[in-house]
N, C-alpha and C positions, 0 to 999 in steps of 0.2 A: 522437449523437459531431456536432459537425457536421464537413461538406466542407475550415474554413482547423483544422480541427482542438482546437476545439472542446470543454469537456464541461460542462454547466449540473447544477449543484446541486442536486437537488434543495431548491424555496424552504422546508419545514422546518428546512432548514439551513444556510439563507442568516445571517438575524441573529444566533444561533449565532455563527458564525466573524470573520461585521465586528464585533460585541463582544466578543472573546474575543482574534485574532488582526491584528486588520485591511486581513481579506478573505486574507489571506496566507498559502497555502500554500507548502509544499517533497514534489517531486514525484522520488518514486527508482523503482530496480529495486528486486525483491524475488526475493532469490540463490535463491532455492528454486521456485519455477514459474515461468510465467511472463506476470508479469501489477508491475500499480506498486504501488507503496506511496502513497499520500497523506498528510500528516503536516497539523494545519495547527504554522503557527511557531514560537510561546512550546513547543508538545509531541518541535519537532522537535531543536532545538535542542537541550536536555540526553545525546542520545541523541549528535544531532553530535560535544556535545566527549566524549566516553566512550570513539567508532570513532578516534578522534583520536588518542585515550588512548594506545592501545591502543599495545604492541610495534612498531618499523617493523622490526625486526629476525626479527618473524616469519611464515613466510609466508608463514598463514592470515589473521594480522591484516592483514596486507595485500593481501592478494589481498578479502577483504570492505571494507575500506576503500577501494584504489578502489572498486570494483565500485555500495556503499553512495555512499558523498560524490565521487565523480568520478560519478557518479550528477540527484545532489539539486540538479536545479533550481525557485529560487526561485520562484514566478509571482503573478498579486492577482487576486485574482476582479472580474470588470468589473459595475456596473454592470443590466447581468441578470442575479447571478453565474454567472457563466463565468466556466472557467479553458483556457486556450494548456496544450496539453501536448505538447510539444516535441516532432518526426519521426520522431528519436533514442528517445525515451522507448518512443510512439506504438505505434511498428516494433520494438521490445524483445518489448513486449506483445501484435504483434497486433491493433494497435480498428483497427476499422473503425466502422462507421456502429451498429452495432448494440454495447456497452455492459452492465456491470454494476456497481452500485453497492456491498461491500462491505462497510458496521459493523463493524470492530473493533478498541470501547473507544479506547481516544486515535490511531488510526491507522483512516484504510479504505481497500479497496484497490478495484485498479481492472481490470476480465473485461476481456478480449472474451467476447461472450458463447456467444461457441463452444466457448472453452474451459473458457469461468466450467461454461455444463454434460456438458462433460465432466469435467473436476478435480469437481466433486459425483458422479458417476455414478456415477464409482471409486471416494471417496473409498470412497463407500457403501455400495458391493458389501461393499470392503478392510474396513472398521470390523468389527468380530465383535469385539463383552463378551463373549463367554461364556467365555471364558475372566479368571480377573485378573488373570494376572499379565501379560496386554496390560494393562490401565490404568497409568497412572500413579502411585507415590504422591500426588501433589500430588490425581492427578484425584478419588481416591478419597473426598479428606473434604468437597468441594465439593456440593450436594446440588440438583439443579435441577425 
């Protein structure tokens, strides 16, 4: 990430992003980890619609709406393949010069390098697949 808060999208994704979303993405916060979520605009729109449809009198639903939709910011990739990450989002995820982009299927996660390394090490240490009941039913049917 540069001094102005711009991150460069890896070259191998740039053309696909332009073709699929016109270079437009939405960046918001992850409410479970100190990282950001980056969605291509067409992938974000149905998520936003579902979140907006949650009942406003449900306390947890309102909290999720306020945090995820409230932080959602649409940005556009420039001709050099960079996105400007707004300052409040950079502060939330503690982003500095060294960042990590993690592909997650329909989105990317943006992590500070330090937070990513620390979290990854914790997850690897905590992961114990010895007890079959520790594996959720949905994961048991996946062959890796």
